[in-house]
ZAMARGU-4260 file (C-alpha; in steps of 0.2 Angstrom, whole numbers, plus 5000, padded with zeros to 4 digits):
<rodrens>
0) 5145/5164/5088 | 5130/5174/5089 | 5129/5178/5070 | 5131/5160/5067 | 5116/5155/5078
5) 5106/5169/5070 | 5110/5162/5053 | 5106/5144/5059 | 5089/5150/5066 | 5084/5159/5050
10) 5089/5143/5040 | 5081/5131/5051 | 5068/5127/5039 | 5080/5124/5025 | 5091/5113/5036
15) 5077/5103/5041 | 5073/5099/5022 | 5092/5094/5020 | 5091/5082/5034 | 5075/5075/5028
20) 5082/5073/5011 | 5098/5063/5016 | 5087/5053/5029 | 5075/5048/5016 | 5090/5043/5004
25) 5098/5033/5017 | 5082/5024/5022 | 5077/5019/5004 | 5094/5013/5001 | 5094/5003/5017
30) 5077/4995/5012 | 5085/4990/4995 | 5091/4972/4993 | 5110/4969/4995 | 5112/4962/4978
35) 5117/4971/4962 | 5107/4974/4947 | 5108/4965/4930 | 5110/4979/4917 | 5101/4971/4903
40) 5082/4969/4900 | 5077/4953/4891 | 5060/4944/4887 | 5057/4927/4881 | 5054/4926/4863
45) 5061/4943/4859 | 5077/4946/4850 | 5093/4951/4860 | 5094/4970/4857 | 5112/4972/4864
50) 5129/4968/4857 | 5136/4949/4859 | 5136/4945/4877 | 5151/4935/4884 | 5152/4927/4901
55) 5160/4940/4913 | 5165/4927/4925 | 5162/4908/4928 | 5145/4904/4935 | 5133/4890/4936
60) 5117/4887/4926 | 5103/4887/4939 | 5088/4877/4938 | 5071/4885/4940 | 5062/4882/4957
65) 5049/4872/4947 | 5063/4860/4941 | 5070/4859/4958 | 5054/4855/4965 | 5050/4842/4952
70) 5066/4833/4956 | 5063/4833/4974 | 5045/4826/4972 | 5052/4813/4960 | 5065/4808/4974
75) 5051/4807/4987 | 5040/4796/4976 | 5056/4785/4973 | 5062/4784/4990 | 5060/4767/4999
80) 5055/4765/5017 | 5066/4757/5029 | 5059/4743/5040 | 5069/4736/5055 | 5068/4717/5060
85) 5069/4714/5079 | 5079/4699/5084 | 5073/4698/5102 | 5055/4696/5096 | 5057/4678/5090
90) 5065/4673/5106 | 5051/4680/5117 | 5037/4672/5106 | 5046/4655/5107 | 5047/4657/5125
95) 5028/4662/5126 | 5025/4647/5114 | 5033/4635/5126 | 5023/4641/5141 | 5007/4642/5132
100) 5007/4625/5123 | 5004/4614/5138 | 4989/4624/5143 | 4980/4622/5126 | 4985/4605/5120
105) 4986/4595/5137 | 4967/4596/5139 | 4964/4584/5124 | 4973/4569/5133 | 4986/4567/5120
110) 5000/4554/5121 | 5017/4562/5125 | 5024/4556/5108 | 5009/4566/5100 | 5012/4581/5110
115) 5030/4581/5106 | 5027/4581/5087 | 5013/4595/5089 | 5025/4606/5099 | 5040/4603/5086
120) 5028/4607/5071 | 5022/4623/5079 | 5039/4629/5084 | 5045/4625/5066 | 5031/4635/5059
125) 5034/4650/5070 | 5053/4649/5065 | 5048/4649/5047 | 5037/4665/5049 | 5051/4675/5059
130) 5065/4670/5047 | 5054/4679/5034 | 5048/4693/5046 | 5031/4697/5051 | 5024/4714/5046
135) 5010/4722/5056 | 5004/4734/5043 | 5009/4737/5025 | 5016/4754/5021 | 5003/4766/5014
140) 5016/4777/5004 | 5017/4779/4985 | 5030/4765/4983 | 5022/4750/4990 | 5031/4736/4981
145) 5049/4738/4988 | 5058/4741/5005 | 5074/4741/5014 | 5074/4728/5028 | 5087/4731/5041
150) 5093/4715/5049 | 5108/4716/5061 | 5112/4733/5055 | 5113/4728/5037 | 5099/4735/5024
155) 5093/4722/5012 | 5082/4728/4997 | 5067/4716/4995 | 5049/4716/4989 | 5035/4718/5002
160) 5028/4702/4997 | 5043/4693/5005 | 5037/4698/5022 | 5022/4689/5030 | 5007/4700/5033
165) 5000/4698/5051 | 4982/4695/5043 | 4989/4680/5032 | 4996/4670/5046 | 4982/4659/5049
170) 4980/4655/5031 | 4998/4650/5031 | 4995/4640/5046 | 4981/4630/5038 | 4991/4625/5023
175) 5007/4621/5033 | 4997/4609/5045 | 4987/4601/5032 | 5003/4596/5023 | 5010/4589/5040
180) 4993/4579/5042 | 4988/4588/5058 | 4974/4599/5052 | 4963/4592/5066 | 4973/4602/5078
185) 4971/4619/5069 | 4959/4627/5081 | 4972/4624/5095 | 4986/4631/5085 | 4974/4646/5080
190) 4971/4650/5098 | 4989/4647/5103 | 4996/4659/5089 | 4983/4672/5093 | 4991/4673/5111
195) 5009/4673/5107 | 5012/4678/5089 | 5017/4697/5087 | 5026/4707/5072 | 5044/4708/5072
200) 5046/4720/5058 | 5042/4739/5060 | 5044/4755/5050 | 5060/4764/5055 | 5054/4783/5053
205) 5070/4790/5058 | 5081/4781/5047 | 5068/4783/5032 | 5068/4802/5035 | 5086/4803/5036
210) 5088/4794/5020 | 5075/4805/5012 | 5084/4821/5018 | 5101/4815/5011 | 5093/4811/4995
215) 5085/4828/4994 | 5101/4836/4999 | 5109/4828/4984 | 5096/4836/4972 | 5107/4849/4963
220) 5101/4867/4960 | 5112/4869/4944 | 5115/4860/4929 | 5132/4863/4922 | 5143/4879/4921
225) 5148/4893/4909 | 5166/4897/4908 | 5172/4916/4908 | 5173/4923/4890 | 5160/4910/4883
230) 5147/4918/4871 | 5130/4917/4880 | 5119/4925/4866 | 5123/4935/4850 | 5115/4951/4844
235) 5098/4948/4836 | 5096/4930/4843 | 5080/4926/4849 | 5080/4923/4869 | 5072/4906/4872
240) 5076/4889/4878 | 5094/4886/4884 | 5100/4904/4882 | 5085/4910/4893 | 5090/4899/4907
245) 5108/4905/4906 | 5103/4923/4905 | 5092/4921/4920 | 5106/4912/4930 | 5118/4926/4925
250) 5105/4939/4932 | 5103/4929/4948 | 5121/4929/4950 | 5122/4948/4948 | 5108/4950/4960
255) 5114/4938/4974 | 5121/4945/4990 | 5136/4933/4988 | 5142/4941/4972 | 5137/4958/4979
260) 5149/4955/4995 | 5164/4959/4984 | 5156/4974/4976 | 5146/4981/4991 | 5152/4998/4993
265) 5152/5001/4974 | 5134/4995/4973 | 5129/5005/4988 | 5136/5021/4981 | 5127/5018/4964
270) 5110/5015/4973 | 5113/5031/4983 | 5117/5042/4968 | 5101/5036/4959 | 5090/5038/4974
275) 5097/5055/4978 | 5094/5061/4960 | 5076/5055/4960 | 5072/5064/4977 | 5081/5079/4971
280) 5069/5080/4956 | 5055/5080/4969 | 5063/5094/4979 | 5066/5105/4963 | 5048/5102/4958
285) 5042/5107/4975 | 5053/5123/4975 | 5049/5128/4957 | 5030/5124/4955 | 5024/5121/4973
290) 5032/5135/4983 | 5018/5135/4996 | 5021/5116/4999 | 5040/5118/4999 | 5040/5131/5012
295) 5029/5120/5023 | 5039/5107/5032 | 5024/5097/5038 | 5018/5095/5020 | 5036/5091/5013
300) 5037/5078/5028 | 5021/5071/5023 | 5026/5068/5005 | 5042/5059/5010 | 5033/5049/5023
305) 5022/5042/5010 | 5036/5038/4998 | 5046/5029/5011 | 5030/5020/5017 | 5027/5013/4998
310) 5045/5008/4996 | 5046/5000/5013 | 5030/4990/5010 | 5035/4984/4992 | 5053/4979/4998
315) 5046/4968/5012 | 5033/4960/5000 | 5047/4956/4988 | 5058/4949/5001 | 5044/4938/5007
320) 5037/4932/4990 | 5039/4942/4975 | 5024/4934/4967 | 5013/4945/4978 | 5021/4961/4972
325) 5005/4968/4964 | 4995/4966/4981 | 5004/4982/4987 | 4991/4996/4983 | 5004/5008/4975
330) 4989/5019/4968 | 4984/5024/4985 | 4999/5036/4984 | 4993/5048/4969 | 4975/5046/4976
335) 4980/5053/4994 | 4992/5066/4986 | 4978/5072/4974 | 4966/5073/4989 | 4977/5084/5000
340) 4986/5094/4986 | 4983/5092/4968 | 4983/5080/4952 | 5000/5086/4945 | 5009/5084/4961
345) 5001/5067/4964 | 5006/5060/4947 | 5024/5067/4948 | 5027/5059/4965 | 5019/5043/4960
350) 5030/5042/4944 | 5046/5045/4955 | 5041/5032/4968 | 5039/5019/4954 | 5055/5023/4947
355) 5064/5020/4964 | 5054/5003/4965 | 5060/4998/4948 | 5077/4994/4957 | 5069/4982/4969
360) 5055/4972/4958 | 5057/4958/4946 | 5051/4962/4928 | 5055/4981/4931 | 5048/4986/4914
365) 5032/4977/4916 | 5030/4983/4934 | 5034/5002/4929 | 5023/5002/4914 | 5008/4994/4924
370) 5010/5006/4939 | 5012/5022/4929 | 4997/5018/4918 | 4987/5014/4934 | 4993/5030/4942
375) 4987/5040/4927 | 4970/5031/4928 | 4970/5036/4947 | 4973/5054/4943 | 4960/5055/4929
380) 4946/5045/4938 | 4947/5050/4956 | 4937/5066/4960 | 4926/5072/4974 | 4932/5058/4985
385) 4919/5063/4998 | 4906/5054/4987 | 4908/5036/4992 | 4903/5029/4975 | 4917/5039/4966
390) 4930/5029/4975 | 4922/5013/4971 | 4921/5016/4953 | 4939/5023/4952 | 4946/5007/4961
395) 4936/4996/4949 | 4943/5005/4934 | 4961/5004/4942 | 4959/4986/4944 | 4953/4983/4927
400) 4968/4992/4920 | 4980/4980/4930 | 4971/4965/4923 | 4971/4971/4905 | 4989/4976/4906
405) 4994/4960/4913 | 4985/4950/4901 | 4993/4960/4886 | 5011/4957/4894 | 5007/4938/4895
410) 5001/4937/4877 | 5017/4947/4871 | 5028/4935/4881 | 5019/4918/4878 | 5010/4922/4861
415) 4994/4914/4868 | 4985/4912/4884 | 4992/4896/4890 | 5001/4895/4906 | 4992/4910/4912
420) 4993/4912/4931 | 4975/4915/4936 | 4978/4918/4954 | 4987/4935/4948 | 4970/4942/4944
425) 4965/4937/4962 | 4980/4948/4968 | 4973/4962/4958 | 4957/4961/4966 | 4964/4961/4983
430) 4975/4976/4978 | 4959/4985/4973 | 4951/4980/4990 | 4966/4987/5000 | 4965/5003/4990
435) 4948/5006/4997 | 4957/5009/5014 | 4962/5026/5007 | 4946/5033/5016 | 4951/5029/5033
440) 4969/5033/5029 | 4965/5050/5024 | 4956/5053/5040 | 4971/5047/5050 | 4983/5058/5040
445) 4972/5073/5044 | 4974/5070/5062 | 4992/5066/5061 | 4998/5079/5049 | 4985/5092/5052
450) 4980/5092/5034 | 4962/5094/5027 | 4953/5085/5013 | 4937/5087/5004 | 4929/5075/5015
455) 4932/5086/5030 | 4927/5101/5020 | 4911/5094/5017 | 4908/5091/5035 | 4913/5108/5039
460) 4901/5115/5026 | 4886/5108/5036 | 4877/5124/5043 | 4872/5113/5057 | 4889/5112/5064
465) 4893/5120/5081 | 4901/5136/5076 | 4890/5140/5062 | 4874/5137/5072 | 4882/5149/5085
470) 4885/5161/5072 | 4867/5160/5066 | 4861/5163/5084 | 4872/5177/5089 | 4875/5186/5073
475) 4861/5181/5060 | 4865/5195/5048 | 4883/5190/5048 | 4877/5172/5045 | 4866/5177/5030
480) 4881/5187/5023 | 4893/5172/5024 | 4880/5161/5015 | 4879/5174/5001 | 4898/5176/5000
485) 4899/5156/5000 | 4888/5156/4985 | 4897/5169/4975 | 4914/5162/4980 | 4910/5145/4975
490) 4903/5150/4958 | 4918/5160/4955 | 4930/5146/4960 | 4921/5133/4948 | 4923/5146/4934
495) 4942/5147/4935 | 4946/5129/4942 | 4950/5133/4960 | 4945/5122/4974 | 4926/5127/4976
500) 4924/5116/4991 | 4938/5125/5001 | 4933/5142/4996 | 4915/5139/5001 | 4920/5132/5018
505) 4932/5148/5020 | 4918/5160/5016 | 4906/5152/5028 | 4918/5154/5043 | 4927/5169/5038
510) 4917/5182/5049 | 4915/5171/5064 | 4924/5184/5074 | 4909/5195/5073 | 4900/5184/5085
515) 4909/5192/5100 | 4901/5210/5097 | 4888/5207/5084 | 4879/5224/5086 | 4895/5233/5080
520) 4892/5227/5063 | 4878/5234/5052 | 4871/5218/5046 | 4867/5213/5063 | 4859/5230/5068
525) 4840/5228/5069 | 4836/5245/5077 | 4842/5263/5073 | 4854/5263/5089 | 4872/5261/5082
530) 4885/5258/5096 | 4898/5267/5086 | 4889/5284/5089 | 4896/5283/5106 | 4914/5278/5101
535) 4928/5288/5093 | 4932/5283/5074 | 4949/5275/5080 | 4940/5264/5093 | 4926/5259/5081
540) 4939/5254/5068 | 4949/5244/5081 | 4933/5234/5085 | 4930/5231/5066 | 4948/5226/5064
545) 4948/5215/5079 | 4935/5203/5072 | 4949/5196/5061 | 4960/5191/5077 | 4945/5186/5087
550) 4939/5175/5072 | 4956/5166/5072 | 4955/5163/5091 | 4937/5156/5089 | 4942/5145/5075
555) 4958/5138/5084 | 4946/5134/5099 | 4934/5125/5087 | 4948/5115/5080 | 4946/5122/5062
560) 4960/5117/5050 | 4973/5129/5046 | 4968/5130/5028 | 4951/5137/5034 | 4959/5148/5047
565) 4970/5156/5032 | 4953/5163/5025 | 4949/5171/5041 | 4967/5179/5043 | 4967/5186/5025
570) 4950/5190/5019 | 4952/5209/5022 | 4971/5208/5018 | 4979/5225/5022 | 4964/5235/5017
575) 4958/5250/5026 | 4943/5253/5037 | 4939/5268/5025 | 4923/5275/5033 | 4931/5277/5050
580) 4947/5283/5043 | 4939/5297/5033 | 4928/5301/5048 | 4944/5303/5060 | 4952/5312/5046
585) 4939/5325/5047 | 4944/5327/5065 | 4963/5326/5063 | 4971/5328/5046 | 4987/5321/5052
590) 4978/5304/5055 | 4989/5289/5053 | 4981/5277/5040 | 4990/5262/5049 | 4979/5263/5064
595) 4964/5260/5051 | 4972/5245/5042 | 4969/5227/5044 | 4985/5217/5049 | 4985/5206/5034
600) 4992/5195/5027 | 4985/5198/5009 | 4978/5183/5000 | 4991/5171/4994 | 4980/5159/4983
605) 4967/5159/4971 | 4955/5153/4984 | 4959/5167/4997 | 4959/5180/4983 | 4941/5175/4977
610) 4935/5176/4995 | 4941/5194/4997 | 4933/5199/4981 | 4917/5190/4985 | 4916/5197/5003
615) 4919/5215/4997 | 4906/5214/4983 | 4892/5206/4993 | 4895/5217/5008 | 4895/5233/4997
620) 4880/5227/4987 | 4868/5230/5001 | 4871/5249/4999 | 4864/5249/4981 | 4848/5257/4978
625) 4837/5252/4963 | 4851/5242/4955 | 4852/5239/4937 | 4864/5229/4926 | 4874/5244/4922
630) 4875/5250/4940 | 4880/5232/4945 | 4893/5231/4932 | 4902/5247/4937 | 4900/5243/4955
635) 4909/5226/4954 | 4922/5234/4942 | 4926/5248/4954 | 4928/5237/4970 | 4939/5224/4962
640) 4950/5238/4953 | 4952/5246/4970 | 4958/5230/4977 | 4970/5227/4963 | 4977/5245/4964
645) 4980/5242/4983 | 4991/5227/4978 | 4980/5215/4987 | 4983/5201/4975 | 5002/5201/4973
650) 5005/5185/4982 | 4990/5176/4974 | 4993/5165/4960 | 4978/5172/4950 | 4979/5180/4933
655) 4970/5194/4925 | 4960/5182/4915 | 4955/5173/4930 | 4949/5190/4938 | 4939/5195/4923
660) 4930/5178/4924 | 4926/5181/4942 | 4920/5198/4939 | 4908/5191/4926 | 4901/5178/4938
665) 4899/5191/4951 | 4889/5202/4939 | 4878/5188/4934 | 4874/5182/4952 | 4871/5199/4958
670) 4860/5203/4943 | 4850/5187/4947 | 4848/5192/4966 | 4843/5210/4962 | 4832/5207/4947
675) 4817/5219/4945 | 4800/5211/4948 | 4784/5216/4940 | 4774/5227/4951 | 4757/5218/4954
680) 4741/5228/4958 | 4735/5228/4976
</rodrens>
């Protein structure tokens, strides 16, 4: 059992990667739509490149969303409103008429016979109006000539003109009473009708909406069916018109969740295999070409997290509205990975992510092409991200590539610029604006995953930072030495294509451990008093060696990134404090060399190897007297050859060619520093 636990403990890093891998596969497949995938790619106006296609099952020919929307709009415009006639209104109006008539007409001293006639004529006029129906206000809808009038629960179709508009009652009254020869009493009738007449026809909104809903529900989303076994399209036939609609319908049928329900587990298995293959390629790439990243679980997690984030955001957008697919700023992925790692890894991960998203997005070929091209442009254009203008320029170029690519695809599909969706260009601009969010995102990733970018390195390279100011105050000689080493290392890094900003920052901080006991290091001794004279060689060597450990502690307290602390840890590798070792050996020939060796580790990258060389060369150059080019040449060769002989660069991915270039740079720089001057007369 103990052996099992020991094996598990030793393999915990590998086990974590397995768990992360399987969790990522499950998460991505979970994000995917539950439908299947149509196995054919086709474009309008292009020949069908596959064998004759026959209907694999019965399916309906679906109308496009635009066609369905047009039919529904037509239904809305043709829909007649429903008005309801109230039977009780006429009774109430006639009752009011009977009560109000004596008050208005009796004041004129008319005879009973005359009053009876006038009462009868007014009541006859009102019955005529209410038999037709009085409408308060005419409907303002699109269709204004016809309506349905509901009378005693029976709907009758009729023109609006058959109803009496409230504002025409007095005009009708004038004509009616003139014909009856009682026009002299028109003012009395006008006063009477204004008090008692009210509309008895009103819009029935509930019934109108119900009728419209029923009509809209009857709009079919299909037009006809295709029987199983029927030829859909022959090889070489141009995809257009009717066969395009049939192919689109078949594709939708394959991708529908209803169809997938019967084949769910097979589709799920297929998705899982493909996603697992893609992520396996990423793992193999990291293991073979980026071993330092593969062994770092935090970095591997960071890469997988970004892939999952892009897949999640894209699938959410597709489910919401696939027209907004190009709003997702996918180019942030290679941009961030290049910032924290390198361009090759950034592009590789971007391509794999785009391949995964090809299962999700519509027009997958167009999408994959545009995203890969944009990713390449991102890798080629984004550099020195700490310069704000560079990010704006790169984002502008990426946005332009999106627009040009989209325009080219539209011309290929349509043959002209007609029907181009100009709002898509607005989506590309929005994509570019969101991509600018990469700057704050990088800062958040630095804090969340403990990574370091060029932006942070630029801040750390400021000599007014807290640690460097403290170094300059406590150990000015060491500070000056660090500046010189930084200049040498940066020049060498630029020459061989290493990270110059990283190696410069590492050089500035590599000796901060000397702050604790600065006078024990020769560059800080300003008098002839040497504190080592009172110590044994072994004690002196221990103080010298301890500046590495103490430097790491100071760096951690100062919250320096691990990538910078690595330079402190390995800038001496496992080399020997040779001066005190020889001094001790003179006293005791059996001296153990291990007591005078730095704990290591040895450099493990180009940058850390460059710093070791620059540090040794700069420190030793102070001992040169009357240096000439030949002396400097042999001096540099001797120091670096000694380090190579001591196997200090075995773990660094640096070549002999790189080392020769570094030597050349060191020789040029030191020659410029120690060049001879003309002696001027006093």
